[in-house]
C-alpha angles and dihedrals in degrees: 000000000000089000090059091052091047092051092047092049093048091050092052092046092051093047099043098033093056096050126078126150092230093063098036109096092210090069097048114101094214129025113259094022128100125220119236117255113258092200103064095185144334124206156226098025114205091038129200111183105358144359130217123217120198118196136198110270091236094059117135111253090224094066118112127212112214127188122204130185122230094273093052102259114145108240101176143358125192134175111238101233097141132047090246131043127183119204113201117206118232125193092284092070107091130184109286148071123320131189126217124201128191108209133188126226092276093051098253114146109247097177137352139187145155138247136179130236118207118188 
């Protein structure tokens, strides 16, 4: 059973760790240019009780920040209506790797990344 979880975690890490909107040419407005990161920073990483996300000031107010655990279950979703959002961890957040996705109104992933929770 632990081998299955290890394989699943490795697959998620490879998939999500290799994708960012800034390096994906499909998301660039002009060939040869890179888009600015919408998520300026997220901290602390690793996190224990909460995590802060800071966004670019020009971010669209219709974007949504979604948090997923390592098996793909949506843990939180929040509309980005301020330049800083804090996600507090309840008892459902266990030690492990979590994925965040910034999505636009149509559900397209604008940016993604990962962070770790240590409890």
